[in-house]
C-alpha positions as a Markdown table, in Angstrom:
| # | Residue | x | y | z |
|---|---|---|---|---|
| 1 | Met | 0.0 | 0.0 | 0.0 |
| 2 | Lys | 1.4 | 3.4 | -1.1 |
| 3 | Ile | 0.1 | 6.7 | 0.3 |
| 4 | Gln | 0.7 | 10.2 | -1.0 |
| 5 | Arg | -0.6 | 13.1 | 1.1 |
| 6 | Tyr | -1.8 | 16.4 | -0.4 |
| 7 | Ile | -2.4 | 19.5 | 1.7 |
| 8 | Ala | -5.0 | 22.0 | 0.6 |
| 9 | Arg | -3.6 | 25.5 | -0.1 |
| 10 | Asn | -6.2 | 27.3 | 1.9 |
| 11 | Met | -7.0 | 28.5 | 5.4 |
| 12 | Phe | -7.9 | 25.0 | 6.5 |
| 13 | Gly | -4.9 | 23.1 | 5.3 |
| 14 | Thr | -7.0 | 19.9 | 4.9 |
| 15 | Asn | -5.1 | 16.7 | 4.2 |
| 16 | Ala | -6.1 | 14.5 | 1.3 |
| 17 | Tyr | -4.6 | 11.1 | 0.8 |
| 18 | Leu | -4.2 | 9.2 | -2.4 |
| 19 | Val | -3.8 | 5.5 | -1.7 |
| 20 | Trp | -3.0 | 2.7 | -4.1 |
| 21 | Asp | -2.0 | -1.0 | -4.3 |
| 22 | Glu | 1.2 | -1.2 | -6.3 |
| 23 | Glu | 0.4 | -4.6 | -7.9 |
| 24 | Ser | -3.1 | -4.1 | -9.1 |
| 25 | Lys | -2.9 | -0.3 | -9.5 |
| 26 | Lys | -6.3 | 0.0 | -7.8 |
| 27 | Ala | -6.6 | 3.3 | -5.9 |
| 28 | Phe | -8.8 | 5.5 | -3.8 |
| 29 | Ile | -8.6 | 9.1 | -2.5 |
| 30 | Val | -9.6 | 10.2 | 1.0 |
| 31 | Asp | -11.2 | 13.6 | 1.7 |
| 32 | Pro | -10.3 | 15.7 | -1.4 |
| 33 | Gly | -11.1 | 19.0 | 0.1 |
| 34 | Ala | -9.7 | 21.0 | -2.8 |
| 35 | Glu | -8.6 | 20.5 | -6.4 |
| 36 | Phe | -5.3 | 18.7 | -6.6 |
| 37 | Pro | -3.9 | 18.6 | -10.2 |
| 38 | Glu | -0.8 | 17.0 | -8.9 |
| 39 | Ala | -2.8 | 14.0 | -7.7 |
| 40 | Val | -4.3 | 13.7 | -11.2 |
| 41 | Asp | -0.8 | 13.8 | -12.7 |
| 42 | Leu | 0.4 | 11.1 | -10.3 |
| 43 | Ile | -2.6 | 8.9 | -11.0 |
| 44 | Glu | -2.0 | 9.2 | -14.8 |
| 45 | Lys | 1.8 | 8.8 | -14.5 |
| 46 | Gln | 1.4 | 5.6 | -12.4 |
| 47 | Gly | -1.4 | 4.3 | -14.5 |
| 48 | Leu | -3.7 | 4.0 | -11.5 |
| 49 | Asp | -7.3 | 3.1 | -11.5 |
| 50 | Leu | -9.1 | 5.5 | -9.1 |
| 51 | Glu | -12.1 | 3.4 | -7.9 |
| 52 | Tyr | -13.4 | 5.5 | -5.0 |
| 53 | Ile | -13.5 | 9.0 | -3.6 |
| 54 | Met | -14.0 | 8.4 | 0.1 |
| 55 | Ile | -15.3 | 11.1 | 2.5 |
| 56 | Thr | -14.7 | 10.7 | 6.2 |
| 57 | His | -17.3 | 13.4 | 6.9 |
| 58 | Ala | -19.3 | 16.0 | 4.9 |
| 59 | His | -17.7 | 19.3 | 5.9 |
| 60 | Gly | -16.9 | 21.5 | 3.0 |
| 61 | Asp | -13.2 | 21.6 | 3.6 |
| 62 | His | -13.1 | 17.8 | 3.0 |
| 63 | Thr | -15.5 | 17.7 | 0.1 |
| 64 | Gly | -14.6 | 20.7 | -2.1 |
| 65 | Gly | -12.6 | 18.6 | -4.6 |
| 66 | Ile | -15.2 | 15.9 | -5.2 |
| 67 | Asn | -16.5 | 17.4 | -8.5 |
| 68 | Phe | -12.9 | 18.0 | -9.7 |
| 69 | Phe | -12.0 | 14.3 | -9.3 |
| 70 | Arg | -15.4 | 13.1 | -10.6 |
| 71 | Glu | -14.7 | 15.1 | -13.8 |
| 72 | His | -11.3 | 13.6 | -14.3 |
| 73 | Phe | -12.3 | 10.1 | -13.2 |
| 74 | Pro | -16.0 | 9.6 | -14.0 |
| 75 | Gly | -15.8 | 5.9 | -13.0 |
| 76 | Ala | -14.8 | 6.7 | -9.4 |
| 77 | Lys | -17.6 | 6.1 | -6.9 |
| 78 | Leu | -18.3 | 8.5 | -4.1 |
| 79 | Leu | -18.2 | 6.6 | -0.8 |
| 80 | Ala | -19.4 | 7.9 | 2.6 |
| 81 | Ala | -21.1 | 6.6 | 5.8 |
| 82 | Arg | -24.8 | 6.0 | 5.6 |
| 83 | Ala | -25.2 | 8.2 | 8.7 |
| 84 | Glu | -23.7 | 11.2 | 6.9 |
| 85 | Arg | -26.2 | 11.1 | 4.1 |
| 86 | Lys | -28.2 | 14.2 | 5.2 |
| 87 | Met | -25.2 | 16.4 | 5.9 |
| 88 | Leu | -23.5 | 15.4 | 2.7 |
| 89 | Tyr | -26.5 | 16.7 | 0.8 |
| 90 | Asp | -27.3 | 19.8 | 3.0 |
| 91 | Arg | -25.3 | 22.8 | 2.0 |
| 92 | His | -26.0 | 24.7 | 5.2 |
| 93 | Ala | -25.1 | 21.8 | 7.6 |
| 94 | Ser | -22.0 | 20.8 | 5.6 |
| 95 | Met | -20.8 | 24.4 | 5.3 |
| 96 | Gly | -19.8 | 23.5 | 1.7 |
| 97 | Lys | -21.3 | 23.0 | -1.7 |
| 98 | Gly | -23.7 | 20.3 | -0.6 |
| 99 | Gly | -25.8 | 18.4 | -3.1 |
| 100 | Tyr | -23.7 | 15.3 | -2.9 |
| 101 | Thr | -25.2 | 11.8 | -2.9 |
| 102 | Ala | -22.9 | 8.9 | -2.2 |
| 103 | Asp | -22.8 | 6.1 | -4.8 |
| 104 | Val | -21.7 | 3.7 | -2.0 |
| 105 | Glu | -22.9 | 4.0 | 1.6 |
| 106 | Val | -21.1 | 2.0 | 4.4 |
| 107 | Arg | -22.0 | 1.2 | 8.0 |
| 108 | Asp | -19.9 | 0.5 | 11.0 |
| 109 | Gly | -17.8 | -2.7 | 10.5 |
| 110 | Asp | -18.3 | -2.9 | 6.7 |
| 111 | Thr | -15.2 | -4.0 | 4.8 |
| 112 | Leu | -14.1 | -3.4 | 1.3 |
| 113 | Asn | -11.2 | -4.9 | -0.7 |
| 114 | Ile | -9.4 | -2.7 | -3.3 |
| 115 | Gly | -6.7 | -4.7 | -5.0 |
| 116 | Ala | -4.8 | -6.3 | -2.2 |
| 117 | Met | -5.8 | -3.7 | 0.3 |
| 118 | Glu | -8.5 | -4.4 | 2.9 |
| 119 | Leu | -10.5 | -1.5 | 4.4 |
| 120 | Arg | -12.8 | -1.5 | 7.4 |
| 121 | Phe | -15.1 | 1.4 | 8.1 |
| 122 | Ile | -15.5 | 2.6 | 11.6 |
| 123 | Asp | -18.4 | 4.9 | 12.6 |
| 124 | Cys | -17.0 | 7.8 | 14.5 |
| 125 | Pro | -19.7 | 10.2 | 15.5 |
| 126 | Gly | -19.0 | 13.3 | 17.6 |
| 127 | His | -17.4 | 15.8 | 15.1 |
| 128 | Thr | -20.4 | 15.1 | 12.8 |
| 129 | Pro | -23.2 | 12.6 | 13.3 |
| 130 | Gly | -22.0 | 10.4 | 10.4 |
| 131 | Gly | -18.3 | 10.8 | 10.7 |
| 132 | Met | -16.2 | 7.7 | 10.0 |
| 133 | Ser | -12.6 | 6.5 | 10.0 |
| 134 | Ile | -11.1 | 4.1 | 7.5 |
| 135 | Tyr | -8.8 | 1.4 | 8.9 |
| 136 | Ala | -6.6 | 0.1 | 6.1 |
| 137 | Asp | -4.7 | -3.2 | 6.2 |
| 138 | Lys | -4.9 | -3.3 | 10.0 |
| 139 | Lys | -2.1 | -0.7 | 10.2 |
| 140 | Val | -3.2 | 2.7 | 9.0 |
| 141 | Leu | -6.2 | 4.8 | 10.2 |
| 142 | Phe | -7.6 | 7.7 | 8.1 |
| 143 | Ser | -9.2 | 9.5 | 11.0 |
| 144 | Gly | -10.7 | 12.5 | 9.3 |
| 145 | Asp | -11.5 | 15.1 | 11.9 |
| 146 | Thr | -12.1 | 12.7 | 14.8 |
| 147 | Leu | -8.5 | 12.4 | 16.0 |
| 148 | Phe | -5.5 | 14.6 | 15.4 |
| 149 | His | -1.9 | 14.7 | 16.7 |
| 150 | Ala | -2.4 | 15.8 | 20.3 |
| 151 | Ser | -5.9 | 17.1 | 19.5 |
| 152 | Val | -9.4 | 16.1 | 18.6 |
| 153 | Gly | -12.2 | 17.3 | 16.3 |
| 154 | Arg | -14.3 | 20.3 | 17.1 |
| 155 | Thr | -17.8 | 19.7 | 18.6 |
| 156 | Asp | -19.1 | 23.2 | 18.5 |
| 157 | Leu | -20.3 | 22.9 | 14.8 |
| 158 | Pro | -23.7 | 21.7 | 13.7 |
| 159 | Gly | -24.1 | 18.0 | 14.7 |
| 160 | Gly | -21.1 | 18.0 | 17.0 |
| 161 | Asp | -21.3 | 16.4 | 20.4 |
| 162 | Trp | -18.4 | 16.3 | 22.9 |
| 163 | Glu | -19.6 | 13.3 | 25.0 |
| 164 | Val | -20.2 | 11.3 | 21.8 |
| 165 | Leu | -16.8 | 12.2 | 20.5 |
| 166 | Glu | -15.1 | 11.2 | 23.7 |
| 167 | Glu | -16.9 | 7.8 | 23.7 |
| 168 | Thr | -15.9 | 7.3 | 20.0 |
| 169 | Leu | -12.3 | 7.9 | 20.8 |
| 170 | Lys | -12.2 | 5.6 | 23.8 |
| 171 | Asn | -14.4 | 2.8 | 22.5 |
| 172 | Lys | -13.7 | 2.9 | 18.7 |
| 173 | Leu | -10.2 | 4.2 | 18.1 |
| 174 | Tyr | -8.2 | 3.7 | 21.3 |
| 175 | Val | -9.0 | 0.0 | 21.1 |
| 176 | Leu | -6.9 | -0.3 | 17.9 |
| 177 | Pro | -3.3 | -1.5 | 18.2 |
| 178 | Asp | -0.9 | 1.1 | 19.6 |
| 179 | Asp | 1.3 | 1.0 | 16.5 |
| 180 | Thr | -1.6 | 2.0 | 14.2 |
| 181 | Val | -0.5 | 5.0 | 12.2 |
| 182 | Val | -3.1 | 7.7 | 12.3 |
| 183 | Leu | -3.4 | 10.0 | 9.2 |
| 184 | Pro | -5.7 | 12.8 | 10.2 |
| 185 | Gly | -7.7 | 15.3 | 8.3 |
| 186 | His | -5.5 | 18.1 | 9.5 |
| 187 | Met | -1.9 | 18.4 | 10.9 |
| 188 | Asp | 0.7 | 15.6 | 10.9 |
| 189 | Glu | 0.5 | 11.9 | 11.5 |
| 190 | Thr | 0.5 | 10.3 | 14.9 |
| 191 | Thr | -0.1 | 6.8 | 16.4 |
| 192 | Ile | -2.9 | 5.4 | 18.5 |
| 193 | Gly | -0.4 | 4.6 | 21.2 |
| 194 | Tyr | 0.8 | 8.2 | 21.4 |
| 195 | Glu | -2.7 | 9.6 | 21.6 |
| 196 | Lys | -3.9 | 7.2 | 24.2 |
| 197 | Arg | -1.1 | 8.4 | 26.5 |
| 198 | Tyr | -0.5 | 12.0 | 25.7 |
| 199 | Asn | -3.6 | 13.5 | 24.0 |
| 200 | Pro | -4.5 | 16.4 | 26.3 |
| 201 | Phe | -8.2 | 16.2 | 25.4 |
| 202 | Val | -9.0 | 12.5 | 25.7 |
| 203 | Gln | -6.7 | 9.8 | 27.1 |
| 204 | Ala | -7.4 | 6.1 | 27.3 |
| 205 | Asp | -8.9 | 4.9 | 30.6 |
| 206 | Asp | -6.4 | 3.1 | 32.8 |
């Protein structure tokens, strides 16, 4: 599994991740919050087959590049959590373009194979009602805006809930292996083990 990070050149600095299987050339992109021509160039240069555009949650800074990638790769399916359907479509709630309908909706525990990669989808409400994380090959977690390096997602936006987010972190993410690499929606990577011990907002229960 190969991963290339792209950072949106805007006030949010949202991370997008292009992920592919080297053997099959099957690929997906996580949270394209902006237009990334350099990602298109890499996909074409490597001869990748972009199968999915995956959205961890519907906020506009994570969805702004959906149409750009759909135009370049019309065969790519938009994938999001079933619980995020309303926010993905609602322009006001998403604080973005809105009007999106996922081609593929997933629920907690669903799995998907892309080439040799195995993905498991984890419901992560708290930042938004239908937020999710993507657990890839049992070693990498695309956490969206649920968990950051020494921080957590905001809960003061529409649909946010601090108590729900805290339960999500403790019961959904902190139960993953300590060496799981966390690739968040903003800021730099971290690990589950580090956050369990040192995250100043939510630490694992002893």
